[in-house]
PAKOLBA-735928 format. One record per residue (C-alpha): x, y, z. Coordinates in Angstrom, 3 decimals. Layout:
residues N
c1:X | c2:Y | c3:Z
...
***
This chain:
residues 330
c1:-42.269 | c2:7.320 | c3:-4.770
c1:-40.914 | c2:9.394 | c3:-8.222
c1:-37.037 | c2:9.497 | c3:-7.810
c1:-34.882 | c2:10.423 | c3:-10.163
c1:-36.779 | c2:8.361 | c3:-13.053
c1:-34.251 | c2:9.794 | c3:-15.505
c1:-31.170 | c2:10.742 | c3:-15.515
c1:-29.071 | c2:14.013 | c3:-16.068
c1:-27.921 | c2:11.710 | c3:-19.330
c1:-30.682 | c2:10.869 | c3:-20.902
c1:-33.309 | c2:7.556 | c3:-20.559
c1:-32.340 | c2:4.985 | c3:-18.048
c1:-30.963 | c2:2.068 | c3:-19.119
c1:-31.176 | c2:0.459 | c3:-15.948
c1:-34.296 | c2:1.015 | c3:-13.446
c1:-34.729 | c2:0.220 | c3:-9.764
c1:-37.464 | c2:0.912 | c3:-7.759
c1:-38.089 | c2:0.108 | c3:-3.835
c1:-35.338 | c2:-2.742 | c3:-4.435
c1:-34.944 | c2:-5.057 | c3:-0.609
c1:-32.867 | c2:-7.567 | c3:0.389
c1:-34.033 | c2:-9.246 | c3:4.037
c1:-31.811 | c2:-11.805 | c3:5.160
c1:-33.151 | c2:-14.060 | c3:8.167
c1:-31.115 | c2:-14.258 | c3:10.977
c1:-31.555 | c2:-17.754 | c3:12.619
c1:-31.527 | c2:-17.717 | c3:16.140
c1:-29.250 | c2:-19.828 | c3:18.703
c1:-30.610 | c2:-21.639 | c3:22.333
c1:-27.009 | c2:-21.310 | c3:23.419
c1:-27.061 | c2:-17.858 | c3:23.376
c1:-30.575 | c2:-17.040 | c3:23.835
c1:-30.927 | c2:-14.971 | c3:20.259
c1:-33.860 | c2:-15.122 | c3:19.159
c1:-34.579 | c2:-15.071 | c3:15.090
c1:-34.129 | c2:-11.801 | c3:12.704
c1:-34.490 | c2:-9.726 | c3:9.950
c1:-31.361 | c2:-7.929 | c3:8.619
c1:-32.524 | c2:-5.172 | c3:6.411
c1:-29.215 | c2:-5.746 | c3:4.363
c1:-31.456 | c2:-3.386 | c3:1.510
c1:-34.447 | c2:-1.507 | c3:2.443
c1:-35.775 | c2:0.149 | c3:-0.369
c1:-33.182 | c2:1.213 | c3:-2.725
c1:-34.229 | c2:3.686 | c3:-5.829
c1:-32.137 | c2:4.902 | c3:-8.437
c1:-31.119 | c2:5.205 | c3:-12.040
c1:-28.399 | c2:4.664 | c3:-14.747
c1:-28.519 | c2:5.492 | c3:-18.170
c1:-26.697 | c2:4.523 | c3:-21.009
c1:-22.909 | c2:5.016 | c3:-20.589
c1:-23.283 | c2:6.868 | c3:-17.328
c1:-20.859 | c2:5.872 | c3:-14.301
c1:-23.023 | c2:5.823 | c3:-10.980
c1:-20.936 | c2:5.113 | c3:-7.887
c1:-22.514 | c2:3.614 | c3:-5.118
c1:-20.874 | c2:4.965 | c3:-1.782
c1:-21.138 | c2:4.573 | c3:1.817
c1:-19.183 | c2:3.121 | c3:4.954
c1:-18.701 | c2:-1.082 | c3:5.288
c1:-21.827 | c2:-2.421 | c3:5.839
c1:-24.372 | c2:-0.100 | c3:4.214
c1:-25.585 | c2:-2.751 | c3:1.743
c1:-23.436 | c2:-1.638 | c3:-1.172
c1:-22.378 | c2:-4.899 | c3:-2.492
c1:-25.506 | c2:-6.459 | c3:-1.557
c1:-27.566 | c2:-4.002 | c3:-3.890
c1:-24.944 | c2:-4.803 | c3:-7.157
c1:-25.548 | c2:-8.367 | c3:-6.938
c1:-29.445 | c2:-8.148 | c3:-6.267
c1:-29.547 | c2:-6.371 | c3:-9.402
c1:-27.861 | c2:-9.371 | c3:-11.106
c1:-29.995 | c2:-11.915 | c3:-9.389
c1:-26.391 | c2:-13.431 | c3:-7.962
c1:-28.237 | c2:-13.066 | c3:-4.613
c1:-32.288 | c2:-13.184 | c3:-4.619
c1:-33.739 | c2:-10.150 | c3:-4.007
c1:-36.868 | c2:-10.389 | c3:-1.280
c1:-39.013 | c2:-7.459 | c3:-3.721
c1:-38.425 | c2:-4.364 | c3:-6.041
c1:-38.371 | c2:-3.526 | c3:-9.055
c1:-34.786 | c2:-4.331 | c3:-11.195
c1:-35.708 | c2:-3.026 | c3:-15.029
c1:-33.156 | c2:-3.257 | c3:-17.733
c1:-33.639 | c2:-1.804 | c3:-20.889
c1:-37.331 | c2:-1.532 | c3:-20.012
c1:-37.195 | c2:-5.761 | c3:-19.070
c1:-37.843 | c2:-6.915 | c3:-15.806
c1:-35.117 | c2:-8.937 | c3:-14.781
c1:-37.413 | c2:-10.289 | c3:-11.357
c1:-40.219 | c2:-11.522 | c3:-13.421
c1:-37.725 | c2:-13.676 | c3:-15.853
c1:-37.137 | c2:-17.342 | c3:-15.221
c1:-34.083 | c2:-19.216 | c3:-15.279
c1:-34.142 | c2:-19.761 | c3:-18.989
c1:-34.965 | c2:-16.305 | c3:-19.645
c1:-32.141 | c2:-14.773 | c3:-16.954
c1:-29.252 | c2:-16.564 | c3:-18.641
c1:-30.101 | c2:-15.033 | c3:-21.914
c1:-30.198 | c2:-11.667 | c3:-20.081
c1:-26.902 | c2:-11.870 | c3:-18.250
c1:-25.305 | c2:-11.724 | c3:-21.465
c1:-26.320 | c2:-7.996 | c3:-21.203
c1:-24.977 | c2:-7.464 | c3:-17.683
c1:-21.607 | c2:-8.386 | c3:-16.501
c1:-19.451 | c2:-7.802 | c3:-13.017
c1:-15.825 | c2:-7.113 | c3:-11.744
c1:-15.430 | c2:-8.536 | c3:-8.338
c1:-13.228 | c2:-6.683 | c3:-5.829
c1:-10.753 | c2:-9.418 | c3:-5.272
c1:-9.450 | c2:-10.466 | c3:-9.017
c1:-7.719 | c2:-14.206 | c3:-7.663
c1:-10.737 | c2:-15.093 | c3:-5.696
c1:-12.728 | c2:-15.029 | c3:-9.094
c1:-10.272 | c2:-16.272 | c3:-11.698
c1:-10.150 | c2:-20.610 | c3:-11.750
c1:-6.767 | c2:-20.860 | c3:-10.815
c1:-6.577 | c2:-23.996 | c3:-12.889
c1:-7.497 | c2:-22.399 | c3:-16.284
c1:-5.117 | c2:-20.535 | c3:-18.216
c1:-5.695 | c2:-16.711 | c3:-18.905
c1:-6.930 | c2:-17.662 | c3:-22.541
c1:-8.886 | c2:-19.925 | c3:-21.537
c1:-10.971 | c2:-17.796 | c3:-18.091
c1:-11.210 | c2:-15.041 | c3:-21.063
c1:-12.691 | c2:-16.957 | c3:-23.542
c1:-15.434 | c2:-18.887 | c3:-21.144
c1:-18.195 | c2:-16.795 | c3:-21.909
c1:-17.897 | c2:-16.556 | c3:-25.360
c1:-18.220 | c2:-21.005 | c3:-24.902
c1:-21.215 | c2:-20.785 | c3:-22.728
c1:-22.946 | c2:-18.253 | c3:-24.905
c1:-21.971 | c2:-19.881 | c3:-28.277
c1:-20.243 | c2:-17.271 | c3:-29.526
c1:-18.044 | c2:-17.775 | c3:-32.226
c1:-15.140 | c2:-21.208 | c3:-32.130
c1:-11.809 | c2:-22.165 | c3:-32.952
c1:-9.661 | c2:-19.787 | c3:-34.621
c1:-12.676 | c2:-17.052 | c3:-34.306
c1:-13.070 | c2:-17.026 | c3:-30.495
c1:-8.927 | c2:-17.232 | c3:-30.283
c1:-9.264 | c2:-13.508 | c3:-32.633
c1:-11.574 | c2:-12.652 | c3:-30.027
c1:-9.722 | c2:-13.485 | c3:-27.166
c1:-6.649 | c2:-12.003 | c3:-28.405
c1:-8.266 | c2:-8.938 | c3:-29.385
c1:-9.790 | c2:-8.862 | c3:-25.587
c1:-6.743 | c2:-8.959 | c3:-24.097
c1:-5.105 | c2:-6.069 | c3:-26.555
c1:-7.831 | c2:-3.789 | c3:-25.540
c1:-7.031 | c2:-4.429 | c3:-21.646
c1:-3.724 | c2:-3.325 | c3:-21.762
c1:-2.596 | c2:-7.274 | c3:-21.472
c1:-0.540 | c2:-9.011 | c3:-24.783
c1:-2.185 | c2:-11.881 | c3:-26.024
c1:1.104 | c2:-13.726 | c3:-25.750
c1:-0.299 | c2:-13.980 | c3:-21.848
c1:-3.184 | c2:-16.123 | c3:-22.804
c1:-0.997 | c2:-19.309 | c3:-22.176
c1:-0.632 | c2:-18.394 | c3:-18.720
c1:-2.104 | c2:-19.621 | c3:-15.239
c1:-3.568 | c2:-16.403 | c3:-12.943
c1:-0.677 | c2:-16.854 | c3:-10.633
c1:1.713 | c2:-15.743 | c3:-12.879
c1:-0.491 | c2:-12.253 | c3:-13.197
c1:0.395 | c2:-9.427 | c3:-10.768
c1:-3.062 | c2:-7.776 | c3:-8.760
c1:-3.248 | c2:-5.378 | c3:-11.797
c1:-2.933 | c2:-8.288 | c3:-14.189
c1:-5.509 | c2:-10.265 | c3:-12.811
c1:-8.014 | c2:-7.333 | c3:-12.733
c1:-7.494 | c2:-6.384 | c3:-15.857
c1:-8.473 | c2:-10.306 | c3:-16.911
c1:-11.702 | c2:-9.806 | c3:-15.101
c1:-11.723 | c2:-6.492 | c3:-17.044
c1:-11.356 | c2:-8.613 | c3:-19.896
c1:-14.125 | c2:-11.316 | c3:-19.291
c1:-16.931 | c2:-8.821 | c3:-18.641
c1:-16.365 | c2:-7.290 | c3:-21.477
c1:-16.381 | c2:-10.161 | c3:-23.768
c1:-20.239 | c2:-10.316 | c3:-24.473
c1:-19.978 | c2:-6.228 | c3:-25.218
c1:-22.316 | c2:-5.899 | c3:-22.499
c1:-24.592 | c2:-2.901 | c3:-21.589
c1:-24.578 | c2:-2.447 | c3:-17.654
c1:-21.180 | c2:-3.346 | c3:-15.724
c1:-21.063 | c2:-3.979 | c3:-11.965
c1:-17.989 | c2:-2.789 | c3:-10.791
c1:-17.631 | c2:-4.110 | c3:-6.852
c1:-14.839 | c2:-2.031 | c3:-6.030
c1:-12.667 | c2:-2.764 | c3:-8.157
c1:-9.578 | c2:-1.271 | c3:-7.428
c1:-9.544 | c2:-1.561 | c3:-3.559
c1:-7.410 | c2:-4.592 | c3:-3.566
c1:-4.717 | c2:-2.712 | c3:-5.567
c1:-1.856 | c2:-0.308 | c3:-5.025
c1:-2.629 | c2:3.673 | c3:-5.928
c1:-0.286 | c2:3.787 | c3:-9.023
c1:-2.388 | c2:0.277 | c3:-10.399
c1:-5.720 | c2:1.894 | c3:-9.212
c1:-5.100 | c2:4.994 | c3:-11.724
c1:-4.149 | c2:2.573 | c3:-14.782
c1:-7.158 | c2:0.198 | c3:-14.229
c1:-9.676 | c2:3.713 | c3:-13.703
c1:-8.343 | c2:4.982 | c3:-16.532
c1:-9.407 | c2:1.883 | c3:-18.346
c1:-12.397 | c2:1.368 | c3:-17.291
c1:-13.373 | c2:5.534 | c3:-18.686
c1:-11.633 | c2:4.808 | c3:-22.080
c1:-13.695 | c2:1.501 | c3:-22.317
c1:-16.921 | c2:3.346 | c3:-21.489
c1:-16.439 | c2:5.981 | c3:-24.007
c1:-15.749 | c2:3.686 | c3:-26.659
c1:-18.092 | c2:0.929 | c3:-25.879
c1:-20.970 | c2:3.534 | c3:-24.129
c1:-21.482 | c2:1.075 | c3:-21.463
c1:-22.932 | c2:1.970 | c3:-17.938
c1:-21.075 | c2:1.550 | c3:-15.178
c1:-22.918 | c2:1.080 | c3:-11.120
c1:-19.413 | c2:1.495 | c3:-9.538
c1:-19.853 | c2:0.305 | c3:-5.922
c1:-16.588 | c2:2.364 | c3:-3.616
c1:-15.846 | c2:3.620 | c3:-0.964
c1:-12.902 | c2:5.789 | c3:-1.419
c1:-13.998 | c2:8.764 | c3:-2.403
c1:-11.062 | c2:10.496 | c3:-4.391
c1:-11.740 | c2:7.459 | c3:-6.912
c1:-15.645 | c2:8.567 | c3:-7.280
c1:-14.900 | c2:11.829 | c3:-8.151
c1:-12.591 | c2:10.994 | c3:-10.744
c1:-14.579 | c2:8.007 | c3:-12.678
c1:-18.206 | c2:8.888 | c3:-11.989
c1:-21.085 | c2:10.807 | c3:-13.173
c1:-23.156 | c2:10.665 | c3:-10.711
c1:-23.019 | c2:9.598 | c3:-7.048
c1:-25.718 | c2:7.603 | c3:-4.643
c1:-24.707 | c2:7.659 | c3:-1.081
c1:-25.920 | c2:4.629 | c3:0.791
c1:-26.636 | c2:4.551 | c3:4.979
c1:-27.280 | c2:1.765 | c3:6.879
c1:-29.571 | c2:-0.071 | c3:3.439
c1:-31.251 | c2:3.279 | c3:2.141
c1:-29.994 | c2:5.804 | c3:-0.010
c1:-29.875 | c2:9.343 | c3:1.736
c1:-28.622 | c2:11.374 | c3:-1.502
c1:-28.178 | c2:11.233 | c3:-4.948
c1:-26.429 | c2:14.031 | c3:-6.462
c1:-24.135 | c2:15.350 | c3:-9.926
c1:-20.825 | c2:14.116 | c3:-9.011
c1:-19.932 | c2:18.126 | c3:-9.040
c1:-23.079 | c2:19.270 | c3:-6.681
c1:-22.116 | c2:16.243 | c3:-4.289
c1:-18.552 | c2:17.259 | c3:-3.794
c1:-19.284 | c2:20.991 | c3:-3.428
c1:-22.466 | c2:21.265 | c3:-2.135
c1:-23.445 | c2:17.864 | c3:-0.515
c1:-27.131 | c2:18.442 | c3:1.560
c1:-27.209 | c2:15.226 | c3:3.928
c1:-25.212 | c2:15.526 | c3:6.894
c1:-23.830 | c2:12.035 | c3:6.308
c1:-22.054 | c2:12.851 | c3:2.978
c1:-20.600 | c2:16.381 | c3:4.594
c1:-19.093 | c2:13.916 | c3:7.052
c1:-17.401 | c2:11.065 | c3:4.607
c1:-16.525 | c2:14.143 | c3:2.577
c1:-14.951 | c2:15.973 | c3:5.339
c1:-12.390 | c2:12.458 | c3:5.818
c1:-11.483 | c2:12.511 | c3:1.952
c1:-7.708 | c2:13.613 | c3:2.725
c1:-6.612 | c2:17.123 | c3:0.476
c1:-3.054 | c2:16.439 | c3:-1.109
c1:-1.956 | c2:19.970 | c3:-0.365
c1:-0.195 | c2:20.859 | c3:3.332
c1:-1.571 | c2:24.274 | c3:3.108
c1:-4.866 | c2:23.505 | c3:3.212
c1:-6.575 | c2:23.315 | c3:6.698
c1:-9.184 | c2:20.769 | c3:6.997
c1:-11.551 | c2:20.230 | c3:9.622
c1:-12.552 | c2:16.255 | c3:9.453
c1:-15.997 | c2:15.723 | c3:11.223
c1:-16.028 | c2:13.003 | c3:12.677
c1:-19.863 | c2:10.685 | c3:13.424
c1:-20.372 | c2:9.729 | c3:16.964
c1:-21.130 | c2:6.110 | c3:17.978
c1:-21.195 | c2:2.896 | c3:16.243
c1:-22.947 | c2:2.261 | c3:13.612
c1:-26.792 | c2:1.081 | c3:14.050
c1:-27.164 | c2:-3.055 | c3:14.270
c1:-29.315 | c2:-3.857 | c3:10.608
c1:-30.968 | c2:-6.343 | c3:12.222
c1:-32.865 | c2:-3.677 | c3:14.127
c1:-32.504 | c2:-0.389 | c3:12.433
c1:-33.706 | c2:2.934 | c3:14.353
c1:-36.891 | c2:4.049 | c3:13.918
c1:-37.482 | c2:7.590 | c3:11.192
c1:-34.282 | c2:8.809 | c3:10.306
c1:-31.856 | c2:5.977 | c3:10.198
c1:-29.327 | c2:8.484 | c3:10.467
c1:-30.978 | c2:9.945 | c3:13.601
c1:-28.834 | c2:8.090 | c3:16.536
c1:-25.651 | c2:9.794 | c3:14.554
c1:-26.585 | c2:12.831 | c3:12.897
c1:-25.203 | c2:16.289 | c3:14.833
c1:-28.708 | c2:18.081 | c3:13.354
c1:-31.277 | c2:14.918 | c3:14.491
c1:-34.208 | c2:16.195 | c3:16.292
c1:-37.565 | c2:14.745 | c3:17.621
c1:-39.019 | c2:14.306 | c3:14.645
c1:-35.886 | c2:12.608 | c3:12.906
c1:-37.009 | c2:9.355 | c3:15.542
c1:-40.605 | c2:9.341 | c3:14.898
c1:-40.697 | c2:10.133 | c3:10.782
c1:-38.700 | c2:8.473 | c3:8.574
c1:-37.444 | c2:11.022 | c3:5.633
c1:-38.234 | c2:10.814 | c3:2.271
c1:-35.907 | c2:11.084 | c3:-0.452
c1:-37.137 | c2:13.998 | c3:-2.589
c1:-35.565 | c2:16.604 | c3:-4.851
c1:-34.173 | c2:19.497 | c3:-3.008
c1:-32.002 | c2:21.577 | c3:-6.362
c1:-31.840 | c2:20.152 | c3:-9.816
c1:-30.413 | c2:16.652 | c3:-10.289
c1:-30.196 | c2:16.478 | c3:-6.343
c1:-32.070 | c2:14.399 | c3:-4.473
c1:-32.252 | c2:14.288 | c3:-0.633
c1:-33.320 | c2:12.142 | c3:2.247
c1:-33.875 | c2:14.749 | c3:5.097
c1:-35.848 | c2:16.567 | c3:7.008
c1:-33.852 | c2:19.977 | c3:7.352
c1:-32.161 | c2:20.771 | c3:4.563
***
């Protein structure tokens, strides 16, 4: 399947092809539940160019975070191909993969849970440098102080413990730690969803400024479409483990093609009381990922569904310039 092999920004830095992560769900003799597979991510393909932000959106449980962690091999994928600068990450042994981790980092959703409460802020940011033997002594301290200033924290705060920081400051610590080794790719796993709206704007602006300065590529996992519209260059929409649409930000928000994307966008509030919007609600509950529907996985909730949708799975294919959609009727 040849899906968006290159991006609008140029040659891909990250190439993901047919990525799958299936979990084995154990059975239970008490409830008489049979063992089954959970298809968390099931054939995902996309590319991210250097200096580009690709947002991965969809409702909770669709596989966004699992995709990001599988790319970094924080969880091992079931199958597929992940290439960073042309190097196949899934073929690397533990030693080679450890060295490759210098090129890719992650910012976690909950900043407090990702910080060791027994280490000072300075020690937390210096930890990646120490693990990879980058600089030492006074030189390392200078690097940490520089990272603090880059993310809007005072160097004097290096001696504080994580609980002495606010939520926004803790997320800045997480960003500083992710930047420590000059990575080419950062997976941002809903980095602002736990923050106040005013702090969200500060962190988003910080990420945008750092990308402009260092040319970092972001895979930005999110469900807040207002945030996505502000930070992304392109957007990939996921539903039940599969990507159903990929398009440039402006194209997706102004002319979405997949019915699921249209329904997601209809739920975005408009900050103007004079503008009347018609919210479209999804019918029914999301299907069980251990027993996904046949054919198009969205057909059980789709207002356009026909008999063909239950029998034949649509292929993600190009419909307009830069816009890829998996739908039989669009």
